[in-house]
C-alpha positions in Angstrom: 7.6 -31.7 -10.2 7.6 -31.4 -6.2 9.1 -28.6 -4.9 12.5 -28.3 -3.2 11.4 -26.2 -0.4 9.9 -26.9 2.7 8.7 -23.4 3.9 9.7 -19.7 3.9 10.8 -17.8 7.2 10.8 -13.9 7.6 13.9 -12.4 9.4 12.6 -9.9 11.7 15.3 -8.0 13.3 14.4 -7.0 16.9 16.3 -4.8 19.1 15.0 -7.2 22.7 13.9 -11.0 21.9 11.7 -10.9 25.4 9.9 -8.2 24.4 9.2 -8.9 20.7 8.2 -12.8 21.4 4.8 -12.1 22.5 3.4 -10.5 19.9 5.0 -12.7 17.1 3.7 -15.9 19.2 0.2 -14.7 19.2 0.2 -13.8 15.7 1.2 -17.2 14.6 -0.9 -18.7 17.1 1.1 -19.7 19.8 3.8 -22.0 18.4 6.9 -23.4 20.5 9.5 -21.2 20.7 13.1 -22.3 19.6 16.2 -20.2 20.8 19.4 -20.6 19.4 22.3 -18.4 18.9 24.4 -17.8 15.8 27.8 -16.1 16.0 27.0 -12.7 18.2 23.2 -12.7 17.6 20.3 -14.5 19.3 17.8 -16.0 17.3 14.3 -17.4 18.2 12.1 -18.8 15.3 8.5 -18.3 16.1 6.5 -20.0 14.0 7.4 -18.5 10.3 8.9 -15.6 12.1 12.9 -15.5 12.7 13.5 -12.9 14.7 17.0 -11.7 15.6 18.7 -9.7 18.3 21.9 -8.6 18.3 24.9 -7.7 15.8 23.5 -8.3 12.4 26.2 -9.0 10.3 24.5 -11.0 6.9 21.1 -11.5 8.5 20.3 -7.8 8.1 20.3 -7.6 4.1 18.4 -11.1 4.1 15.1 -10.6 2.8 14.0 -14.1 4.4 15.6 -18.0 5.2 13.8 -20.7 2.7 13.7 -24.3 4.1 14.8 -26.4 1.3 14.9 -30.4 1.1 18.3 -30.5 -0.6 20.6 -27.8 -0.7 22.7 -28.8 -3.6 19.8 -28.3 -5.9 19.4 -24.3 -4.9 23.5 -24.3 -5.4 22.8 -25.7 -9.3 19.8 -23.2 -9.7 21.9 -20.2 -8.2 25.2 -20.9 -10.2 22.8 -20.8 -13.2 21.3 -17.9 -12.8 24.7 -16.0 -11.9 23.5 -15.8 -8.2 26.3 -14.8 -6.2 27.5 -17.1 -2.9 27.5 -14.2 0.0 28.1 -17.1 2.9 29.4 -20.3 1.5 27.6 -23.6 2.7 28.4 -24.3 6.5 26.7 -26.1 9.6 25.2 -24.3 11.7 23.0 -25.9 14.9 19.9 -26.7 12.8 21.3 -27.9 9.5 23.4 -26.5 6.4 22.9 -22.9 5.4 24.2 -20.6 2.7 23.3 -17.1 1.8 23.1 -16.0 -1.7 22.4 -12.5 -3.8 20.3 -13.1 -6.4 20.6 -11.2 -9.6 17.9 -9.1 -8.5 19.3 -8.2 -5.7 17.4 -10.1 -3.4 19.3 -11.7 -0.4 18.3 -15.2 0.8 19.2 -17.7 3.4 18.9 -21.0 2.5 18.9 -23.7 5.1 18.5 -27.4 4.7 17.5 -28.7 7.9 19.0 -31.8 9.6 17.1 -34.8 9.5 
């Protein structure tokens, strides 16, 4: 059986993206930095790190972002486990996402990237 999970991205709350990016670029091997806004926050994807700056909202509680091939499979597994959907599936600039609180209290964002 192949895993539905493509990658896991650690969420890092920072006060200033510009100050934080150089360290995370070096740690991740100097990848391209992808910047994008989401609601009132500014985000920068630096390798396996998602830097989040601005009002945190649901982002502060999230343990990580998990990239998946099929969000439907995630929803089915979450339902069987009794997880709570914190933020229903919605379209965002880089795909479709949902946020769920697992029965153990861990909170994850699940993202099915576009294309």
